[in-house]
N, C-alpha and C positions, 0 to 999 in steps of 0.2 A: 504496498502501499506506501511505505515511504517512498518508494522507488518511480511507483507509478503520478507520486507527489511532484516530486523530485522532475519526470518527466513531462509535466503539463505545467511547469513554474517556466520552463524553460526553453520553451516551445510561446508562450506567453513573450516569452520577453523577448526570446528571436526576432517574433510579426515584429516584437512593438520597435524593438533596433534599428531591424529594413527599415521601418517606416519612415524612421528619423532620419537611417541614411540616404535613405529614398530622398526625402525631402530638403535636405540638409542637399543633395547634387543637383534639386531642381533650381532651389532659392539662389542659393550663391553663386554658381557657374553664369546664373543671367546677368546680376549685379554683378561678378567680376567682367565678362566679356560688357558690357554695360561699359562701365569707368577704363576698365583701362586698353579695349581693344582685342579683337582675335589676334594678332599677333603677341602681346601678354600672353593671356589665355590658351595660344599653340607651346608658348616658353617651360609656362608649369606643368604641361600639360605630360611635355617630352623631359623636365626635372623629375619629376614622381614616377612617373614609367621606368627610367634609367636607377634612381633608388627605391622598384619596386622590387629590381631582379637579386636583392640582400635580403627580403622577409621569407626565411627556410623553417621560417616556427609554423605556421600557419598548417600548411600539408602536409608538412614531410618530415623531418622530426620531431615538430613536435604531437604529430598522430602516430607516430613509433612509441612515442615517450605513452602515448594514451593505451596502447595496447598493450605494453608490459606491465603498466600500474593497475591494468584490469585487479588481478587475481592478487597481490597480494592486498589492494584494495578491499577486496571480498573478505580476504580472508585475515581481515585487519594484520598485517605482520606487517608491523609499520619497520623494524629493521631494512627488511626490503624496500619500504617505501623511502626509506631517507633515503638508500644506496640508492637509485633510482631517478631521486631527486638532485641528491646531488652532481652523478654524475652528468646531468640535463647539463644544472647549473655550470659546470665547468666548462660544457661544450660550449652556451650560450655564452660564458665570459672572452673563449676564445673565441667566439664569430664577434664576437664585440670588436676584439682588435682588427677582423678583417674586415668587419664596414668601416671603422673610425679609416684607417687606409683607402679602402673606395673611394669614403666619401668626402677625402684629400686630396684624393688623383681628380675625380668627376668633380669637383669645383673648380679643379684648377682646368682640365681640358676641355670639358663640355662647353665655357666662355666663347674658346678657340671655334665653334661649331656655328655661335651667333653673334662672331665679329664685330659682322660689318654692318646688321640690326639696331644690339644695343652692348651696351659702355660692359668691357671686360669685367668689372669691376661691378658692374650693378647684376649680372650672373651670375658670378665668382658668389658674391655672397649672399644671394636668393636662396640658391642653394643651400648656401650653411642655412640659410634661415628654412626653410625647408627636411632638413637634415635631423633636426635636432633628436626631436619627435620617437625617431626608430633611434638614437639610443639611448633613450630613457626608453622601451619598449622592450631593450632587447637587456638590459642593465640590472631594471628593479624585475619585470613585470613574463617572462616567458616561461619561463622552468616550474612557475609558482602556476601558473596559465594554465598549464595540463595539468595540475596536477588537480586543482579544479574543476575542470572539466572530464576527469576520467573520473574523478567520480558525484560525476551530473549536478556541480555548485556551479552552473555554468553561467546562470543568475549572478551571482556575485560578483562574476566583471562585466555580463553585460549590462545591466544597473548603474553603473557610474558612468559608464561608456555611451551608455542615452541621456544621461549626465551633460556631460564633455561634450555633444554633439549641439546638443539643444542651447545650451551655453556660447554655443562657440559659434553658429549661425546667428542669435545673438546678436553677441559685438560685435564679431567682424563683417555682421550688415548695416551697422552705426561704421563705422569704421571705412569703408569702403564709399561709405555714403556724403562723409566727410573725407573725402577726398584724399583718402591720407595711401604714404606711400603701399607700395606690395608687396614688401619686405616685411614693412612691419607688420602689416595683414598677416603676412603668410607667417613673423615669427609668432604672434600673435597666439595662429592657432598651433602652431608644434608646444607653448608653455602649459597650453587649454585642456590635451592630448594626452601631458604630461600625467594628467589626473587618477585615469586605474593604471600605468600600472602601479605607481603609487599607495592606489587604496590594496590594486591584488597583495602588494606587499604586505602592508599594515595586517588585512587579513588573516590571512598566510604565517606570521607573527603568532599571531590570541589566535584563529583558533588551532591549529593542529599544531597540542600539547604533546601530541609523541614527535615529532620532526624533531628527527637530530641528525644537524650537519656537520658535527664538530669530527667524527667516529672517518675514518678513508674508507675508502671506494675499493670495494672487497671485487674483484672480475671486472667484468666488461655486462653491467644491469640492460643495458638499449640494445635487448639484439634487433638484426637489418637498420642497425639505425644508420647505415653508410647508407642502404639501398634506397631508401625513406629517404633520405638526400638526395640522391641521384632523381628519384619521382619528381620527386618538386622541383627539384633547381628544371628538367626540363617544362613541370607548368606554367615557372613562372615565363622561361624563355616562348612559351607557348604565349602565353597570354600578355605581352608584352611586346614579342614581334611588333604588331603592328606598327605602335606609335610609338615605338624603336624606330622601325625602320624606315615612315615618315618623318620623321625628327630626321635623319641622318642621309635619306634620298628626294627627300620633299622639300614640299613649303612648310612652313608653321600656321599658316592657314589651312593648309589640311589635318594637318596635328590636329588643329582646333574643332574641323568641322565634323575628326572621327569621335575627338571627346565628347562634342555635346550626343551626338548619336552613340557614344555609349554610357551617354549617363545612364537612358531610357533602358537597354542592355543587360548593364553587369546591375542596376539596380532590380530586373527580373529572375538574373538567371542568381543573385545573391539572396535573393530572397527564396524563388527555391530551392538552392543549396541547404538551406538555414536548416528550413522548413525537414527535409526528409535522409538530413545528413541526425537525424537525431534519433534513426530508427536503425541501424549501423550495431550498436550493441544491439537489440531485436535477433538479427538477423548471426550477427556473430556469435551469442545464446546458442538457438539452432542448431546452428556448426559445429561448433563446439558439444554438441552433446551429438553431434553423426545423425540428428533426425530430418534424414533424407526427404522422406515426401515431407515432414511439415515445413521443410524450408522448400522446398518448389510451389506447395499450394500458395502458402504464406507470398510469396511472391509474386506468384501468377498473379493473382490477385490485386498486388499493392501494385505489380506493373501495367494492368490494367485502366484504374482506377486514377494511377500517374500522369499515362496516354494520353488519356481523357483531358482530363488538367490542362497540361499543356499543350498539346495539338490546336487549344482553343486558346488557352495563354497568347502563344508565340503564331499561331493564328492574325489573333489580334493586333499582335508586334509589330509584325511587316505590314500589316493595311492604316496600320492608326500612326510611324511614326510617321512619318514625310510630315504628314499637315501636324503633326504634334510640331515640330519643327518650326513648320513651315511657325506657328504660333508667337512658338518658343523669339522663333530671332526675327521679329516682325520689327524693323526698324534699326535694322543691324547692318551695314552697309558694304560694311570693308571685305566679304570676303563671300560665295556661295554659299548654304548651309541645304537647298533642295538639290539632293544623287538622290534619287526614284532607285538605282540600281544596285548604287553603293547598299541601300536602307537590306530592300530585300533581300542578295548576296550572306551581311553578317549576322540578319534574323533566321536567315538558315543555319546559317555556323553556331550560333549561338541556342538554336532550336536542339543540332542533333548533339553540341555540348553537354545539353541538359536530359535530353535521352536517353546517355545511357548513363544519366548519375546512378540511376541501381546497381547497375555494373559494376561501378566502380567503387561504389560501396559496401559490394560484397565481396571485392577482392581486399577492402580494405579491412572485411570485417571478420579473412578466412588470414589477413597476412599474410596474403602474397604478393607482395613488394618489391623483392628478389623475381619471380616469375613471371612475373611481367615489367620490368626494369627495361628493359630493350626495348618494347615500344609504345612509353611517353618518348622515350628519346627519339628514337624514330617517328612519331608525331609532330616533336618540334621542330625534326630539322626537315619534314614537308614542307612546313610555316615557316619558317625563315626563306632556307629558298625558293619557292614559290611568289611565295613573299617579295623578294629582292628579285627577283627575272623580269615580274609585269609591275611593280610598282610605277619604270621609268612611262611604260605606255597608258595607266588604264588608273596612276593614282591608287585614290584610293581605292577601286574597284582589284585593281590588284593586290594590296593585299585583305583585303576582305574573298577574294579567290581562296589566296595560301590558308589563311585561318577556315574556312569551309571544306576545303580536303585535303588538313589535317586531321580535322574532327570528323571528314568520311569516312581514313581510315580507321581511326581508334576508334570509331564506332565497333568498325564491323568485327575489327581481334577481338572486340571486349566481347560479342553474341560469340561466334565460336570460339576462345579461351576459357567463358564461361560452359559451356556444352563440355569440352573436353575435361574439364579441370573441378569444378565445382558443384556446381546445379547439378550435370548430365545433363540438357533436353535437348529436348528439336530448335532443330534453327530457327523449324519454318515457326516455330511463334513468336520468335520477336519478327521475324518476315511477316506474319499478318500485322501482328501491331504494327507497323510502321507500313502499312499499305495501309490501314486505317487512318492514319496522322496524313498520307498524300494527298487519300482520297477530298479525303476532308477539307483544307488546302483548295487543292483547286474546285473543290465543288464553291466554297465560302467564298475565290476571289472570283469566278463569274459574275455571284450572285450581287457580290460587294462592287462587281467595278468600274461602275458610275458612279458610287459615291462620292460627295466631292463635300469641302468648308460652302456653307450658305452662305459665310465671311469671315475674318482672319478674328478668330478670339476662343477664349478657351469652353465659352458659353455651347457654341456650334460647336468646336470639338468635344465635346463632351454629350451633346448629342449622337451625332455620329456616332462616338462610340458602342451607344448605347445601342446601336441599330447593329451592327457589325459585331457585337458581342454577343445578342440574343438567336444571330443569325448563327454564327459559328454553335452559340450553343445545341441551337434546332439542329441541326446540318449532324453535331457530335452524335448529341441521342439518338439519332437516326442511322446514321454509319455503324456508331460501337453497337447499338442497339444489334441490326438487321445483322452484321457477322460474330456478335459474340453476349445470342439472344441466354446460349442455356448458360455459359457463367454467371450474367447478371443473372437470371432467375434461382443459378443456385446459391449468391448471394444474398439476398432478398429471402430466401429461405433459411439461410444462418440465423441470418438478425434477427427473424421473427419465432424460431424456435430456441434462439437463448434469450427472448422478450418474452417468451410463456417460461 
């Protein structure tokens, strides 16, 4: 019961956090572009993407640390927990040295790329202002954050993060409207974003009385550490390739355009990921108990419901993102933000990423980091190669093609890998559900192809979005209901049976 309560609180807090992140991502960039222009926005986005290369903790070593903490936390084996946490702290402290060197090199070299457009000292100090929050995150919070997540206390770190985001939006909005130097605005954000790691540090010291970090580390407590790091490094390269390639080989205006579209795409993606990632522990428990039939049955039901939802979501994203950007950038004339082909391709790419997310979570729950490492490297390499080769000729569309091709490869890989190594399920199951998604996309696009904004306003966009959503919902019920009638009836029967 306690575990269910923790899960519920974590999901609610995750939803609130992503709502705040999404709102912040919509409010501040619009004010930012309006005050400082598309070039400065592109410069900031480029710096942030380069700094993104150092964020190993979220999906790499962090996931491996959590995987190794599950059992000792369940057994209340505080000696092993302390050993793992101390090893994690040692790793992150060493990583901090690498981060400081990287930030120094970035601060010295990045201004050379923009020397013709911005003063060298201006860009250097901007890099340092943005970098400060990364230093605070790794020095104070990262190892303890993994402990909280593994112990299903994610809400402890999420709540201060929500507050810091809200405060940051209010303070930075005031600073931007007061025409404050952009470097001071970004330094303010870095200082405010130090609230969460400090809160995590203090909570851990008070709450975990049995945690003893004074004893020497015994053996290598974090198994598959380097495999997890390799996977996440590949994931970071995959995610950050587009803006990095645009920054180096295209214009800062294109970087700004990409960043605006990514506000919506990334916001939806992170929201979905934050909710479904809470099911990793469920997958892991069933897999650890070797309950293959139960695992397959649960996964099939979850996959069906999940695809029903994301098919609707990503059709709406692909159909509505250009009208939204039209309203969002109304009055901005220093760059053309209306790029329909790019919008469609990048939406398809992110649909592929989210569609394969249950497979990725299953791989993590099973601890198959080493076995799937090469596929992550291949995926990142495809994105880099295709994006670099096509950006000169196709610009934004070129990097979107690179992302889509890379996502398509790994989605196919996961379908095959799970069949052979974890779920032992027919590939035709995945093929059928992806067919439903595609039928939904095509039918809905044909029906809504003539829809357009009555006027450039958020009210007009909302009315258009409502019509598009209702049509997508109706089509989803028809398509999924026809092809999965038996499975849906069984789900309904199970629900009724439990209620009795």
